[in-house]
SETI-164266 format. One line per 3 residues: their letters; for each residue x, z, y of C-alpha. Coordinates in pm, 1 decimal. Each point is the difference from the previous one (the first is absolute). Layout:
% residues N
A	X,Z,Y ~ ... $
% end
This chain:
% residues 505
MEL	1098.1,-2562.7,-2013.6 ~ 306.9,-19.9,219.6 ~ -52.5,-201.7,315.9 $
PSR	281.5,-214.7,136.8 ~ 219.1,216.7,220.2 ~ 122.8,-154.6,323.1 $
PLG	190.3,138.7,297.0 ~ -186.9,62.6,324.1 ~ -33.4,-328.8,181.0 $
RQH	-209.5,-279.9,143.0 ~ -259.6,-162.4,-219.7 ~ 142.4,-251.0,-245.4 $
SKS	-173.4,-332.6,-64.7 ~ -183.2,-3.4,-332.8 ~ -242.5,-219.3,-183.2 $
QSA	-369.5,87.9,11.1 ~ -3.9,76.6,-373.7 ~ 295.8,237.2,36.5 $
FAF	-180.8,188.1,276.8 ~ -309.7,20.0,-217.1 ~ 205.5,144.4,-286.4 $
DNT	167.0,255.5,227.6 ~ -331.3,101.4,155.0 ~ -158.9,48.8,-341.8 $
ATS	296.9,202.2,-131.2 ~ 3.8,211.5,316.5 ~ -374.3,66.2,-21.6 $
IAA	23.5,104.6,-365.0 ~ 300.2,226.5,63.1 ~ -172.7,165.7,297.4 $
STM	-324.3,54.0,-188.6 ~ 180.0,144.8,-302.9 ~ 206.8,233.5,218.6 $
KNE	-314.0,118.6,181.2 ~ -162.8,90.4,-332.0 ~ 312.3,187.9,-112.1 $
LNQ	13.1,197.0,325.6 ~ -368.2,91.3,-33.5 ~ 70.8,132.0,-349.1 $
LTE	294.3,199.7,134.6 ~ -226.4,150.5,265.2 ~ -252.5,102.6,-263.9 $
TVK	264.9,219.0,-164.5 ~ -18.3,232.4,303.7 ~ -265.6,269.9,-35.9 $
EPE	19.4,216.3,313.9 ~ -212.0,-169.7,275.2 ~ 233.9,47.9,297.3 $
TKK	307.3,-100.3,-199.7 ~ -189.4,-301.9,-130.8 ~ -95.0,-106.1,353.3 $
AFK	361.4,20.4,120.2 ~ 129.7,-175.9,-311.6 ~ -251.4,-283.8,40.0 $
KEM	116.4,-49.1,359.0 ~ 358.6,-29.2,-122.9 ~ -97.1,-247.2,-270.5 $
DNF	-196.4,-206.2,254.9 ~ 309.5,-14.9,220.9 ~ 212.9,-95.8,-299.2 $
FSL	-243.2,-274.8,-99.1 ~ 12.4,-142.1,352.0 ~ 380.7,-13.7,-24.8 $
FNR	-10.4,-147.4,-351.9 ~ -256.5,-264.7,93.4 ~ 209.3,-106.6,298.6 $
YLQ	303.9,-20.1,-229.4 ~ -194.0,-233.7,-230.8 ~ -108.1,-220.7,288.0 $
ESA	351.7,-23.4,143.0 ~ 151.3,-65.7,-344.2 ~ -245.0,-284.3,-53.1 $
KGT	26.3,-162.4,343.4 ~ 353.0,88.1,103.8 ~ 71.5,148.4,342.4 $
EID	362.8,-89.7,58.5 ~ 117.6,55.3,353.2 ~ 37.9,-307.3,220.7 $
WDL	365.6,25.2,101.0 ~ -51.1,-235.6,294.6 ~ -215.6,267.6,163.0 $
VKS	261.7,277.1,-43.2 ~ 177.3,78.2,327.2 ~ 213.7,279.9,136.9 $
PKP	-220.4,260.5,170.2 ~ -74.8,-39.0,369.9 ~ 122.6,263.8,248.6 $
KQV	-348.4,152.7,30.8 ~ -21.8,25.5,-380.4 ~ 317.7,210.2,-23.5 $
VEY	81.6,237.6,286.2 ~ 352.2,137.5,43.0 ~ 18.2,379.6,-20.6 $
DTL	229.1,18.7,303.3 ~ -276.9,-145.4,218.2 ~ -247.8,278.8,-81.9 $
NDT	-71.4,242.4,280.5 ~ 106.1,361.6,-44.4 ~ -310.4,215.7,-5.9 $
TLT	-77.8,326.7,173.6 ~ -360.5,22.2,-127.7 ~ 113.9,121.1,-339.1 $
RDY	-241.8,287.9,-58.3 ~ -316.2,-200.8,71.3 ~ 103.2,-277.3,-234.8 $
LNK	136.6,227.0,-271.5 ~ -332.3,182.3,-19.4 ~ -149.1,-331.9,-114.3 $
LAV	262.6,-58.0,-271.7 ~ 21.3,71.1,-373.5 ~ 298.6,-75.6,-225.6 $
LKL	-37.9,-143.5,-350.0 ~ 270.4,-25.8,-264.6 ~ -37.2,-232.5,-297.9 $
NGG	59.5,235.5,-292.6 ~ -112.4,-195.5,-304.2 ~ 339.0,-72.8,-155.2 $
LGT	184.4,175.9,-280.8 ~ 372.3,69.7,-11.5 ~ 48.5,-183.7,-330.6 $
TMG	233.2,-263.7,149.1 ~ 242.1,278.6,88.9 ~ -51.3,177.1,-332.5 $
CVG	-226.0,275.2,132.6 ~ -330.2,134.3,-134.0 ~ -297.8,34.9,234.6 $
PKS	-63.1,-119.9,356.1 ~ 298.3,-156.3,171.8 ~ -75.0,214.4,304.1 $
IIE	132.6,312.4,-177.7 ~ 352.3,-137.7,-50.9 ~ 249.7,218.6,184.6 $
VRE	148.1,-200.6,282.4 ~ 213.9,242.0,192.0 ~ 70.2,372.7,32.9 $
GNS	-274.2,87.9,-248.4 ~ -261.1,-207.8,184.4 ~ -212.7,-264.2,-171.6 $
FLD	-157.9,-303.1,167.6 ~ -320.5,203.6,24.6 ~ 176.2,302.8,151.7 $
LSV	163.3,-212.4,269.5 ~ -329.7,-170.0,86.9 ~ -178.5,333.7,39.4 $
RQI	280.8,137.1,216.5 ~ -23.5,-303.5,228.3 ~ -373.5,45.5,57.4 $
EHL	38.3,374.8,50.1 ~ 262.5,-56.3,267.5 ~ -211.3,-266.8,172.4 $
NRK	-304.4,227.9,14.7 ~ 201.5,296.3,121.1 ~ 194.5,-194.2,264.1 $
YNV	-304.5,-162.5,160.7 ~ -261.4,265.2,-87.1 ~ -214.6,-252.8,-184.9 $
NVP	-159.5,-27.9,-343.6 ~ 115.8,-318.1,-174.1 ~ -138.5,5.4,-356.7 $
FVL	225.1,-97.3,-290.8 ~ -166.9,-229.6,-254.8 ~ 125.2,-100.5,-345.5 $
MNS	-129.1,-300.8,-191.6 ~ 67.8,89.4,-362.7 ~ -59.2,-197.9,-316.6 $
FNT	-138.7,128.2,-330.0 ~ 367.7,28.0,-100.4 ~ 90.4,242.7,280.4 $
DEA	-324.2,176.1,96.6 ~ 10.7,300.8,-232.5 ~ 368.7,79.6,56.1 $
TAK	-33.4,-44.8,376.9 ~ -301.0,235.3,15.4 ~ 216.7,274.3,-152.8 $
LIK	296.3,-73.3,223.9 ~ -181.6,12.6,332.4 ~ -123.8,352.5,-71.0 $
KYE	337.7,125.0,120.3 ~ -85.2,-130.1,347.8 ~ -319.6,206.4,31.0 $
AHK	172.4,251.1,226.1 ~ 116.8,-280.6,228.8 ~ -210.9,-86.3,303.8 $
IDI	-74.9,-356.5,-104.6 ~ -312.8,-176.3,-123.8 ~ 72.7,-189.4,-322.4 $
LTF	-253.1,-248.2,-134.7 ~ 36.3,-187.0,-327.0 ~ -192.4,-283.8,-160.0 $
NQS	59.0,-236.5,-287.9 ~ 40.7,-372.4,9.5 ~ -210.4,-200.2,-243.3 $
RYP	46.3,-10.9,-375.8 ~ -38.2,-352.8,-134.6 ~ 7.4,-120.2,-363.4 $
RVH	296.7,-201.8,-116.0 ~ -103.4,-347.8,-113.1 ~ 107.6,-169.6,-323.0 $
KET	175.7,-314.5,117.6 ~ -129.8,-226.1,-278.6 ~ -362.8,117.7,-22.4 $
LLP	-41.3,100.6,366.5 ~ -186.0,312.1,-115.5 ~ 69.1,366.9,77.9 $
VAD	232.1,176.0,-241.6 ~ -194.4,324.0,57.4 ~ -336.6,40.5,-171.5 $
SID	-111.1,330.8,154.2 ~ 74.0,222.1,298.4 ~ 187.5,228.3,-240.6 $
SPI	231.6,-276.7,-125.8 ~ 372.3,90.6,-3.2 ~ 146.1,17.0,346.5 $
DQW	242.7,-289.6,-60.3 ~ -301.1,-232.4,-21.3 ~ -66.4,53.9,371.1 $
YPP	205.8,-62.7,313.9 ~ -0.6,79.0,373.4 ~ -44.3,-336.8,180.1 $
GHG	276.2,19.6,262.1 ~ -8.1,142.3,352.6 ~ -232.5,-276.0,120.4 $
DVF	-270.4,219.8,-152.6 ~ 53.1,253.5,281.5 ~ -286.6,-144.0,207.5 $
EAL	-263.6,15.8,-273.9 ~ 128.8,334.0,-130.1 ~ -3.9,156.6,347.4 $
SNS	-359.5,-109.8,41.8 ~ -128.3,78.9,-350.5 ~ 155.8,347.9,4.2 $
GVV	-171.4,91.0,326.9 ~ 335.9,70.6,167.1 ~ -59.3,-259.8,274.0 $
DKL	-330.3,162.2,95.5 ~ 154.4,347.8,-11.4 ~ 287.2,-100.9,229.9 $
LAE	-232.5,-180.5,240.9 ~ -225.6,306.8,13.7 ~ 307.5,203.3,100.2 $
GKE	72.4,-237.3,288.4 ~ 282.6,-187.9,-169.6 ~ 22.7,-369.2,89.9 $
YLF	347.0,-103.4,-119.8 ~ 179.1,24.9,-333.2 ~ 373.8,-39.4,-57.4 $
VSN	64.7,-112.3,-359.2 ~ 332.8,-22.0,-182.9 ~ 162.0,34.7,-342.1 $
IDN	87.7,359.7,-75.4 ~ 351.2,-104.5,-109.1 ~ 78.6,-157.4,340.2 $
LGA	183.9,284.0,172.4 ~ 18.1,-193.3,327.7 ~ -378.4,-25.8,36.9 $
VVD	-75.0,276.5,251.6 ~ -266.3,2.1,270.9 ~ 117.4,-207.8,295.6 $
LNI	-172.1,80.7,328.3 ~ 96.5,-327.9,164.6 ~ -168.1,-204.7,-273.3 $
LNH	-310.0,221.8,10.9 ~ -15.2,-38.5,378.2 ~ 42.8,-378.5,-30.7 $
MVE	-278.4,-20.6,-257.3 ~ -246.5,193.0,214.8 ~ 78.7,-188.9,320.4 $
TKA	-10.4,-347.0,-160.5 ~ -318.6,80.8,-195.4 ~ 167.6,-126.9,-318.2 $
EYI	-194.9,58.5,-320.1 ~ 307.5,-34.0,-220.6 ~ 375.1,14.4,56.5 $
MEL	270.1,-77.2,-255.9 ~ 351.7,130.5,52.3 ~ 264.6,-261.8,-71.6 $
TNK	374.7,22.6,19.0 ~ 278.9,-256.4,8.8 ~ 96.4,-157.3,-330.9 $
TKA	341.4,43.0,-150.9 ~ 131.1,-180.6,-306.3 ~ -137.5,287.9,-208.4 $
DVK	-353.6,-56.8,128.0 ~ -48.3,-375.3,-39.7 ~ -269.8,40.4,-265.7 $
GGT	-215.6,231.4,211.0 ~ -336.0,-111.3,136.3 ~ 2.4,-130.2,356.5 $
LID	-249.0,-70.4,277.2 ~ -67.4,-365.1,77.4 ~ -214.6,-208.0,227.0 $
YDG	-230.6,-190.8,-236.0 ~ -213.0,-259.4,170.4 ~ 5.2,208.4,317.6 $
KVR	-80.6,333.2,-167.8 ~ 225.6,289.6,-96.5 ~ 40.9,45.0,-374.3 $
LLE	224.2,173.7,-253.3 ~ 198.0,-232.2,-225.7 ~ 144.6,129.7,-327.6 $
IAQ	268.2,-181.8,-198.8 ~ -242.6,-39.7,-294.3 ~ -218.7,-221.6,220.3 $
VPS	281.9,-234.6,99.8 ~ 22.5,-340.9,-174.0 ~ 322.3,-8.9,-204.1 $
QHV	155.3,-278.6,210.2 ~ -29.4,220.8,311.5 ~ 127.7,332.8,-136.9 $
EEF	345.6,-37.1,156.2 ~ -160.7,-79.9,333.9 ~ -214.5,312.5,-34.9 $
KSI	317.5,205.4,-47.6 ~ 146.3,-139.8,322.8 ~ 74.2,270.9,254.8 $
KKF	-24.0,-254.5,281.9 ~ -355.0,-122.3,-65.1 ~ -137.3,325.7,-135.8 $
RYF	186.4,278.0,177.6 ~ -213.0,294.3,-108.2 ~ -133.6,165.7,-311.1 $
NTN	-289.0,238.6,-55.4 ~ 96.7,370.2,-19.2 ~ -351.1,94.5,-119.0 $
NLW	-28.2,241.8,292.3 ~ -352.6,-85.9,112.2 ~ -232.9,122.4,274.8 $
FHL	-378.2,-29.6,-40.0 ~ -288.2,41.2,242.6 ~ -239.9,207.2,-212.7 $
PSV	-332.5,-132.8,139.1 ~ 130.4,-352.0,-74.1 ~ 90.5,98.2,-356.4 $
KRV	-355.4,121.1,-49.5 ~ -136.6,-326.1,143.1 ~ 202.5,-239.9,-215.8 $
VQN	-83.4,194.2,-316.7 ~ -371.3,30.9,73.5 ~ -25.9,-368.0,93.3 $
HEL	206.5,-110.9,-303.2 ~ 242.5,-179.9,232.4 ~ 315.0,73.4,-200.4 $
SME	136.3,-280.9,-214.4 ~ 362.7,87.6,-62.0 ~ 226.4,-223.9,-206.1 $
IIP	-6.8,96.5,-367.6 ~ 327.9,92.7,-168.2 ~ -25.0,-49.6,-379.6 $
NNK	235.4,247.5,-166.9 ~ 70.7,-100.9,-360.1 ~ 106.9,267.0,-246.8 $
TIK	23.7,65.9,-372.1 ~ -150.3,320.2,-142.1 ~ -61.0,154.8,-341.5 $
HKG	-363.4,-23.3,-109.1 ~ -117.0,110.7,-344.3 ~ 357.0,-25.5,-127.5 $
ENI	63.7,-349.6,134.0 ~ 167.7,-137.3,311.5 ~ -251.5,-183.5,217.3 $
NIV	39.6,-185.6,328.3 ~ -210.6,134.0,283.3 ~ -48.1,-82.2,365.8 $
QLE	-55.3,244.2,285.1 ~ -164.2,-138.7,313.9 ~ 151.9,169.6,302.4 $
TAA	-5.4,-34.3,378.2 ~ 234.2,109.2,280.8 ~ -117.1,179.9,315.0 $
GAA	215.3,-224.9,218.7 ~ -205.6,-303.6,-99.3 ~ -301.6,147.7,180.8 $
IRH	153.8,-66.9,342.0 ~ -186.0,-328.6,40.4 ~ -337.4,174.5,-28.4 $
FKN	43.1,222.1,307.1 ~ -35.8,-80.6,369.2 ~ 305.6,-9.0,225.5 $
AHG	215.5,81.4,-303.2 ~ 373.4,-52.8,41.4 ~ 343.7,118.4,-99.9 $
VNV	250.9,222.5,178.4 ~ 367.7,-63.7,-71.9 ~ 135.9,353.7,-39.5 $
PRR	354.1,139.4,-32.0 ~ 141.4,13.6,-351.3 ~ -9.5,380.2,3.7 $
RFL	-374.6,-19.9,-66.3 ~ 64.8,-161.0,-337.7 ~ 184.4,240.2,-229.2 $
PVK	-155.0,-38.7,-345.8 ~ 129.4,170.9,-313.4 ~ -72.6,-234.3,-289.3 $
TCS	317.4,54.8,-203.9 ~ 280.7,250.3,-47.0 ~ 213.7,-224.1,223.5 $
DLL	-243.9,83.6,279.9 ~ 2.1,365.1,-104.1 ~ 377.8,18.5,45.0 $
LVK	-38.6,-120.1,358.7 ~ -267.5,249.5,106.3 ~ 181.5,291.9,-167.3 $
SDL	328.0,-81.9,173.8 ~ 161.8,101.1,328.4 ~ -153.4,-310.3,157.3 $
YSI	-313.7,201.8,69.1 ~ -114.3,344.1,107.8 ~ -351.2,149.5,-22.8 $
NHG	-180.9,77.9,323.7 ~ -351.4,145.0,-53.0 ~ -42.5,-207.0,-314.5 $
QLD	134.4,-317.3,160.0 ~ 328.4,-157.7,-107.2 ~ 221.6,-79.6,299.1 $
MNP	308.6,-216.9,-36.7 ~ 330.5,162.2,88.1 ~ 88.9,-112.8,356.2 $
RRF	361.4,-43.4,-114.3 ~ -103.3,-285.2,-231.1 ~ 136.4,-316.6,155.8 $
GGS	-265.9,-266.2,60.2 ~ -288.0,222.0,-108.1 ~ -68.0,-186.2,-326.3 $
APL	36.6,125.0,-356.2 ~ 264.3,-138.4,-237.3 ~ -90.7,-217.7,-296.8 $
VKL	2.3,204.8,-321.1 ~ -37.0,-149.5,-348.8 ~ 2.7,237.8,-296.0 $
GTH	-8.4,-135.6,-356.8 ~ -228.0,85.9,-291.0 ~ 188.7,323.1,-75.3 $
FKK	-152.4,134.5,323.8 ~ -356.9,-130.3,-38.5 ~ -163.0,333.3,-82.3 $
VAD	20.5,301.4,230.5 ~ 132.7,224.2,-280.9 ~ 282.2,-245.6,-77.5 $
FTS	71.8,-49.8,369.9 ~ 34.4,376.1,46.1 ~ 220.1,25.7,-309.5 $
HIP	241.8,-271.3,116.6 ~ -7.1,98.2,367.9 ~ -54.7,379.4,11.6 $
SIP	126.7,11.7,358.6 ~ -88.5,-276.7,246.2 ~ 314.6,-159.1,149.9 $
KIL	56.7,-27.8,373.3 ~ -92.6,-355.0,100.0 ~ -9.3,6.2,378.6 $
ELD	260.8,-277.0,17.7 ~ -117.2,-194.5,-306.6 ~ -105.3,-366.0,24.6 $
HLT	-58.3,-95.7,-362.9 ~ 0.5,188.6,-330.4 ~ -37.9,-144.4,-349.4 $
ITG	23.6,222.1,-309.1 ~ -63.1,-127.0,-353.3 ~ 71.0,149.3,-338.6 $
NVN	79.6,355.8,-101.2 ~ 136.0,130.1,330.8 ~ 8.1,364.2,106.4 $
IGR	50.7,98.9,363.8 ~ 171.0,331.9,67.9 ~ -78.2,245.5,276.5 $
NVT	98.0,-38.7,364.5 ~ 71.5,-373.0,-40.4 ~ 12.7,-229.1,306.4 $
LKG	-79.5,-372.5,-15.3 ~ 94.6,-240.4,280.6 ~ -24.4,-373.9,57.1 $
TVI	-69.8,-197.6,-319.6 ~ 34.0,190.5,-327.3 ~ -59.3,-159.5,-340.4 $
IVA	30.2,204.5,-319.5 ~ -54.4,-176.8,-333.2 ~ 34.9,166.9,-339.1 $
SDS	-44.5,-269.6,-261.5 ~ -124.2,35.9,-358.0 ~ 97.3,335.8,-149.8 $
NTI	233.1,100.9,283.2 ~ -53.4,298.2,228.6 ~ 116.5,46.8,357.8 $
DIP	17.7,350.2,147.2 ~ 55.4,18.0,374.8 ~ 189.9,326.1,68.1 $
NGS	-128.4,273.3,228.1 ~ 106.9,-47.4,361.5 ~ 81.0,-372.2,-37.7 $
VLE	-7.4,-230.2,301.5 ~ -74.2,-361.9,-101.1 ~ 25.8,-266.3,267.5 $
NCV	-28.6,-378.3,-47.9 ~ 89.7,8.8,-368.5 ~ -99.1,-134.6,-339.7 $
ITG	35.2,229.1,-301.9 ~ -41.4,-137.8,-351.5 ~ 105.1,87.5,-353.1 $
NLN	23.3,354.3,-131.6 ~ 79.6,313.9,199.9 ~ -43.3,351.0,-140.9 $
ILE	88.8,304.4,202.8 ~ 44.5,334.3,-173.5 ~ -71.7,306.2,216.1 $
H	230.4,301.1,-60.3 $
% end
């Protein structure tokens, strides 16, 4: 019963009979899904668990039903209404006032890290947050150290909150026990668990709450609002006098508490602030803030009509991209959830999974937290320095943060002041370096890259110890060849190809 799938956009003209067909198909699909979700709920025996599970399934059904409606009608964006953001919709960081009222404001703050992801992309098992980043510290270790330092420096109590998924919850609960001796409040809660949907039948793949875990999925970080509310964490934080929440991805090592942004949020009575930073050619696919019919809105590349994709990538018209560093006013979060005001753009994520020995196509309906900006009052963006966006998504990123470009200061990575221009070089490592174990095997000692502009390495390449890279360095080992860069080498503005084996004596 697959409905026609259309990109987000304005309503298309259709005949009356076509609308009638779509409406009938949508109604049948919704009714059938509702029955399936009720049956899923009946597989839960414990009353409190059943109540919580039903709430999750109700939220999922609301998302699914909206997906059906949008698939049937079409909601493609009207490109004529897309404009560059107005000055009041994006504020420059340099114009923010330095604050001296830090302690009062910090006592109203909590910090949340999005911790639902696994390290599978980088070949690791378990939560991504446990990957060692530098000097024996994981993403989680560095985050805890940052909050500890903040609390100690200003004599405040900023709680540290983790939004886990069912994939990371159990492992994270064990890991955070090592912080029990630390003077820091750590709260955890889980984002929702939604059933994957068979793309052809539009029915859940799971048939009970105890179905295999790969039949369920966490629905993206847009779920943070509902999950905060359903878990009781919003009420707990409000009861403790917290009014503001700084949210970021746990793998963004640049996302530390910024007192100027906090001060700006309080003084402007903003309910939501999104941190943006200037686009480079590497960021052209990132979501950006726009003025849409006079209102601020997040625009993702998936929403852009194909004929306008190149325009979307333009650095002139759309200068910024979303870092996913977000600031929420907690009473406003409670309001929009209770009043069912959130209607974030749906991101259908198509995948293929094994089910009963066969490959089947499924769809996951996800949302992004940045899309909620249009549902909050006085919401706007702040264009922040690039140092606040330092994500580690690949081993290419890992090489950068492990290098002499950065030093650790109370859990925060600070760029070496001797780095000219203050920006990181472009690093592209090939498939031989995709997994952390392979990366470590090929590059056991991180080269010095303080004067590096661009590095490309592909093929079976091994980097020796105490190597220095400067300017543009390209190393390509093709096919069955191997290139060994000797210990102590200094490579500057060079291209190395072919086969190079060094024997140590």
